C-alpha positions as CSV (number, residue, x, y, z in Angstrom):
1,M,-0.3,0.2,0.3
2,K,3.2,2.8,0.9
3,A,4.5,2.4,-2.5
4,A,1.4,2.9,-4.3
5,E,0.7,6.0,-1.9
6,E,4.2,6.9,-2.6
7,A,3.7,6.1,-7.5
8,L,0.8,9.3,-6.3
9,E,2.5,11.6,-4.4
10,A,5.8,11.3,-7.2
11,K,2.8,11.8,-10.6
12,Q,1.1,14.7,-8.6
13,K,4.8,16.6,-8.0
14,I,5.5,15.3,-12.1
15,F,2.6,17.1,-12.4
16,M,2.4,19.9,-10.7
17,Q,5.8,20.8,-12.3
18,N,3.6,20.6,-15.7
19,Y,0.6,21.8,-14.5
20,P,1.1,25.7,-16.7
21,M,2.7,23.5,-19.4
22,I,-0.8,21.7,-19.0
23,L,-2.5,24.3,-19.8
24,L,-1.3,26.5,-21.8
25,Y,-1.9,24.0,-24.7
26,L,-5.3,23.6,-24.0
27,Y,-5.2,27.3,-23.5
28,C,-3.5,27.0,-27.3
29,M,-5.7,24.5,-28.6
30,V,-9.2,25.8,-27.5
31,A,-8.1,29.8,-28.1
32,P,-8.6,29.7,-31.7
33,C,-12.8,28.7,-30.6
34,I,-13.0,30.9,-29.1
35,S,-11.5,33.8,-31.0
């Protein structure tokens, strides 16, 4: 169980580091539809 929790924590850490890039990517996908 502990290993699974640590893996999840690592995934969350990676996600938080990449969050601005993910947000930017989503914005670039959606922006043409909005404007």
